[in-house]
C-alpha positions in Angstrom: 114.3 109.3 126.9 117.8 109.2 125.7 116.4 109.2 122.1 113.2 111.0 120.8 113.4 111.4 117.2 114.8 108.3 116.3 111.7 106.3 117.5 109.6 108.9 115.8 111.1 108.3 112.7 110.9 104.8 112.7 107.2 104.7 114.0 106.7 107.3 111.1 108.3 104.6 108.3 106.3 101.9 109.8 103.0 103.4 110.5 102.8 106.8 108.9 101.7 108.4 112.2 103.4 108.8 115.5 103.0 111.3 118.6 105.1 112.9 121.3 104.2 113.6 124.5 106.4 116.3 126.2 106.1 117.8 129.9 106.5 121.5 129.3 105.6 122.6 132.9 105.7 121.0 136.1 104.9 122.8 139.5 104.9 121.3 143.0 104.7 117.7 143.8 104.8 116.0 140.3 105.7 112.5 138.6 108.2 113.6 136.5 110.2 117.3 135.4 110.0 119.0 132.5 111.5 117.9 129.6 110.3 114.3 130.6 108.9 112.7 127.1 107.3 109.8 125.8 106.8 108.7 122.2 103.3 107.0 121.6 102.2 104.8 118.3 98.8 104.3 117.1 98.5 101.1 118.8 99.3 102.6 122.4 102.6 101.4 122.4 105.0 103.8 124.1 108.6 104.5 124.6 109.5 106.5 127.6 107.4 108.1 130.4 106.2 110.9 131.9 105.6 109.6 135.4 102.9 107.0 135.0 99.5 107.2 136.8 96.1 108.8 135.5 98.4 111.9 133.9 100.1 109.5 131.6 97.0 107.3 130.6 94.9 110.6 129.7 97.9 111.9 127.7 98.3 108.4 125.8 94.6 108.6 125.1 94.6 112.1 123.9 97.5 111.1 121.6 95.7 107.8 120.5 92.6 109.8 119.3 94.6 112.5 117.8 96.7 110.0 115.6 93.3 108.3 114.8 92.8 111.8 112.8 96.2 111.2 110.9 97.0 115.0 110.8 100.2 116.9 111.9 99.4 119.2 114.8 99.6 119.8 118.7 97.7 120.6 121.9 98.4 121.7 125.2 97.1 119.7 128.1 97.1 121.1 131.6 96.3 118.9 134.4 96.2 119.7 138.2 97.1 116.2 140.0 94.3 116.2 142.5 91.7 113.7 143.5 89.6 114.7 140.5 91.8 112.6 138.5 92.9 110.2 140.9 96.5 110.9 141.3 97.1 112.8 144.6 100.6 114.4 144.0 99.5 117.8 144.5 101.1 119.8 141.9 100.3 120.6 138.2 101.7 119.5 134.8 101.5 120.9 131.5 102.1 118.7 128.7 102.5 119.1 124.8 100.8 116.4 122.5 102.1 116.5 119.4 101.4 114.7 116.2 103.2 113.6 113.2 102.2 112.1 109.8 104.7 110.7 107.1 104.6 114.3 105.6 107.2 115.5 108.2 109.4 112.4 108.1 112.3 114.2 106.6 112.0 117.1 109.2 112.2 114.4 112.0 115.0 112.5 110.1 117.1 115.9 110.7 116.5 116.1 114.3 117.2 112.3 114.5 120.5 112.9 112.9 121.3 115.9 115.4 120.3 113.5 118.3 122.8 111.0 117.0 125.8 113.1 117.5 124.9 114.2 121.0 123.2 116.8 123.2 121.3 119.8 121.2 119.1 122.8 121.9 116.0 123.9 119.9 113.5 126.7 119.7 110.1 126.7 118.4 106.8 128.3 118.6 103.4 126.9 120.1 100.4 128.2 118.5 97.2 126.4 119.0 96.8 123.1 117.1 99.3 124.1 114.4 102.3 121.8 114.2 105.4 122.4 116.1 108.4 123.3 113.8 111.8 123.1 115.7 115.0 125.0 114.9 118.4 123.7 116.2 120.1 126.7 117.8 123.1 125.0 119.6 124.8 122.1 121.1 125.9 122.7 124.5 126.1 120.4 127.6 122.8 120.3 129.2 120.2 117.9 130.4 117.1 117.0 128.8 114.3 119.8 129.6 111.7 121.9 127.9 110.1 125.4 128.7 107.1 127.0 127.2 106.4 130.3 128.3 103.0 132.4 127.9 104.1 133.8 124.6 104.2 130.4 123.2 108.1 129.9 122.8 109.3 126.6 123.3 112.8 126.0 124.3 114.1 122.4 124.5 117.1 120.2 125.3 117.6 117.0 123.5 120.0 114.2 124.2 122.1 112.9 127.3 125.1 114.6 128.4 127.7 111.9 129.4 129.8 112.1 132.3 133.3 110.9 131.7 134.3 108.5 134.2 137.9 106.6 134.4 137.5 103.5 136.2 140.9 101.9 137.1 140.8 98.0 137.4 139.2 95.3 135.6 138.6 92.9 138.4 135.3 91.8 139.8 134.4 94.6 141.2 135.1 96.9 138.2 133.2 94.8 136.0 130.4 94.9 138.2 130.4 98.6 138.2 130.8 98.7 134.3 127.8 96.4 134.3 125.8 98.8 136.7 126.6 101.8 134.6 125.6 100.5 131.3 122.3 102.4 131.6 123.4 105.6 132.8 124.6 108.7 131.6 128.3 108.0 132.0 131.0 107.5 129.5 133.4 104.9 130.7 137.2 104.6 130.2 138.2 101.4 131.7 141.7 101.0 132.2 144.0 98.1 133.2 147.7 97.0 132.4 146.4 93.2 132.0 144.9 92.6 128.2 143.2 89.7 129.4 141.4 91.1 132.5 139.0 92.7 130.2 135.9 90.3 129.6 133.6 91.0 126.0 131.1 93.5 127.3 129.6 95.0 124.0 128.3 98.2 125.9 127.9 101.4 124.2 130.1 104.5 126.2 132.3 102.1 127.1 136.4 102.2 125.9 138.7 99.6 127.4 142.4 101.0 127.6 145.4 98.4 128.2 148.1 100.7 129.6 151.6 99.8 131.2 151.3 103.4 133.1 147.7 103.7 133.9 148.1 107.1 136.1 149.2 108.6 132.9 145.8 108.2 131.2 144.5 110.9 133.8 146.2 113.9 131.7 143.7 113.4 128.7 140.8 113.1 131.0 138.1 116.3 130.8 137.9 118.7 133.4 135.0 117.4 134.8 135.4 113.5 134.6 135.1 111.3 137.6 138.0 109.0 138.9 137.3 105.7 140.6 140.3 103.6 141.8 140.0 99.8 142.1 143.2 98.0 140.7 144.6 94.5 141.9 147.5 96.1 143.5 147.8 98.6 146.5 151.1 100.0 144.9 149.2 100.9 142.1 146.5 102.2 143.5 148.5 104.9 145.3 150.2 105.8 142.4 147.1 106.5 140.3 145.4 108.4 143.8 149.0 110.6 143.9 148.4 111.4 140.2 144.6 112.3 140.4 145.2 114.3 143.4 148.0 116.3 142.0 145.8 117.3 139.3 143.3 118.9 141.7 140.6 119.0 139.2 138.3 116.1 139.3 135.0 116.5 141.0 135.3 113.0 142.5 138.0 110.9 143.0 136.9 107.6 144.9 139.2 104.5 145.7 138.1 101.0 146.8 139.2 100.0 150.5 138.5 100.2 154.2 139.0 103.0 156.7 142.5 101.3 157.3 143.7 101.5 153.9 142.5 105.1 153.7 144.7 106.0 156.9 147.7 104.2 155.3 147.3 106.0 152.1 146.9 109.5 153.8 150.1 108.7 155.6 151.7 107.9 152.2 150.4 110.9 150.4 151.8 113.0 153.4 155.1 111.8 152.2 154.7 112.5 149.1 154.0 116.3 149.6 150.4 116.6 149.5 148.8 119.1 152.0 145.9 118.2 154.0 143.5 119.5 152.0 145.0 117.5 149.1 144.9 114.8 151.4 141.3 114.9 152.2 140.2 115.2 148.6 139.3 111.6 148.0 136.6 109.4 149.1 137.4 105.9 150.5 135.7 103.9 151.6 133.3 104.2 148.7 129.7 103.6 148.3 126.6 104.4 150.2 126.0 103.5 153.6 124.1 100.5 155.0 125.3 98.1 152.2 127.6 95.9 153.9 127.7 93.1 151.5 131.4 92.1 149.9 129.2 90.7 146.8 130.7 92.7 143.6 127.2 93.4 142.4 126.3 94.7 145.5 129.5 96.8 145.9 128.9 97.9 142.5 125.0 99.4 143.3 126.3 100.9 146.5 129.3 102.8 144.4 127.0 103.9 141.5 124.2 105.2 144.1 127.1 107.5 145.3 128.3 108.6 141.8 124.6 109.6 140.8 124.1 111.8 144.0 127.5 113.1 143.4 126.4 113.7 139.7 123.1 115.2 140.6 124.4 117.9 143.1 127.2 118.9 140.5 124.4 119.3 137.7 122.2 121.3 139.9 124.9 123.5 141.3 124.0 127.1 140.5 127.7 128.1 139.9 127.7 125.3 137.1 130.6 124.1 135.3 134.1 123.0 136.3 134.4 125.7 139.2 131.5 123.7 140.8 133.0 120.4 140.6 136.2 121.2 142.1 134.1 123.0 144.9 132.7 119.2 145.8 136.4 117.6 145.1 138.4 119.9 146.7 136.6 119.4 150.2 137.4 115.6 149.2 134.8 115.2 148.6 134.5 116.1 152.2 130.7 116.7 151.4 130.7 113.4 150.0 132.3 112.0 153.1 129.9 113.8 155.5 126.9 112.8 153.5 127.8 109.2 153.7 129.6 108.9 157.0 133.2 108.2 155.4 136.0 109.0 157.2 138.3 111.8 156.1 
């Protein structure tokens, strides 16, 4: 869930009660990972998911039953996902089911305020059926998660870290990419030198930038930003690509085009003084293999799928941070190219 405490607060204001279900342990094959959450109302409506199936149904039923008691409290539910519950994933899941009344609306409002500012971490103690009081302890970049240890210490991360993406080009494919990225954890800086090229898309996490020198926008980009180049002009594409590779710090640099375009650009980059490792440090063609349609929406889905694969790899790399990002980018996304069969 992108938002947890805001919908909880709305339900408390409307109904006076609400429930939160959180996966706090997942072993083996499970529908969702630790940190998956859903908010449950007294009438059974849900926001978010812990994976569906019998697991989710049982958690919802337990939450509704507790809500009818109209009390603040919590309980832990441990389930083996086997034939006994009609869900044969083979793993085991632990979930916390918390119920809230209007008496805790102020505390939830404070957490909703922290959530509105971005990613944050909390610690708390789970002690039987007592309410869980969370203490905000940090605001580091972290994917949503939750872990409950044997002593009852509950450590959680909330909010959604957003990867910055510099998208150069407001043509048909660029528009399709922006729409495909809208529900995903990316903050897009959409850059073009043509003011009239931008459509009116009232999307969150989208900034339009009109610039006569698009490549200059790279200087202000974050260390772990992705760069996607698809302008209306090959000369401009080369200018931006040259600048991006000269920075030698972006985890992903993608250029729309064919293998022929890549070969020509590699030759030009060599003339501009780039070493062989730098010349290999971009992805072209872009997108996952097997989608050959030239329709903008189809291209966008293929490209965004590639971004998600790269992003997941970077987020789960043990080394972490920008060093892990550069290791992917510095092989030109050689790893990306090998994975998808791209040239280069």
